[in-house]
C-alpha positions in Angstrom: -13.5 10.7 -8.9 -10.5 9.2 -7.3 -9.4 9.0 -3.6 -5.7 9.8 -4.3 -4.2 12.9 -2.6 -0.9 14.6 -2.4 -0.3 15.4 1.3 2.8 17.5 0.8 6.5 16.7 1.2 8.7 15.0 3.8 12.4 15.2 4.3 14.6 12.2 5.1 16.6 12.9 8.2 20.2 11.8 8.9 18.9 8.6 10.6 16.8 7.8 7.5 13.5 8.8 9.3 10.6 10.5 7.5 7.8 12.4 9.2 4.4 11.7 7.7 2.5 15.0 7.4 -0.1 15.5 10.2 -3.1 15.8 7.8 -2.1 12.5 6.2 -1.8 10.8 9.6 -5.2 12.1 10.6 -7.1 11.3 7.4 -5.5 7.9 7.0 -5.8 7.0 10.7 -2.1 6.4 11.2 -1.2 6.3 14.9 2.0 5.8 16.9 2.9 2.2 17.1 1.1 1.3 13.8 2.9 -1.0 11.5 3.4 0.4 8.0 5.0 -1.7 5.2 7.4 0.2 2.8 6.8 -0.7 -0.8 8.6 0.7 -3.9 10.3 0.4 -7.2 14.0 1.3 -7.6 13.5 1.3 -11.4 10.7 3.9 -11.1 11.9 5.8 -8.1 8.7 5.0 -6.3 8.3 4.6 -2.5 5.0 4.2 -0.6 3.7 3.1 2.7 0.7 0.8 3.3 -0.9 -0.1 6.6 -0.5 -3.6 7.8 -4.3 -4.4 7.7 -4.7 -2.9 4.3 -1.8 -5.0 2.9 -3.4 -8.2 4.3 -6.7 -7.2 2.7 -5.0 -6.5 -0.6 -3.2 -9.8 -0.6 -6.4 -11.6 0.1 -8.2 -9.9 -2.7 -5.4 -10.8 -5.1 -5.5 -14.4 -4.0 -9.2 -14.5 -4.7 -8.7 -13.0 -8.1 -5.9 -15.5 -8.9 -8.1 -18.5 -7.9 -11.0 -17.1 -10.0 -8.7 -16.9 -13.0 -7.4 -20.4 -12.4 -11.0 -21.7 -12.3 -12.0 -19.8 -15.4 -9.0 -21.2 -17.3 -9.7 -24.8 -16.0 -13.4 -24.5 -17.1 -12.4 -23.3 -20.5 -10.0 -26.1 -21.1 -12.5 -28.8 -20.0 
């Protein structure tokens, strides 16, 4: 199965603020003062939030995969 979930909706206020639904904050361990990065795609109308630590972990995993692919390419050409 997957770990994706639709937590409901949020409304953008006049100051551009969005309230994250309480059940999402609880399940995802989002607390006051946490840093969330806003990611999105204007072309696809997508917006999302990712916790700072998760973004750092994701970038590290991507770097490892890139280095692995570089090494595989190098090994193949030698």
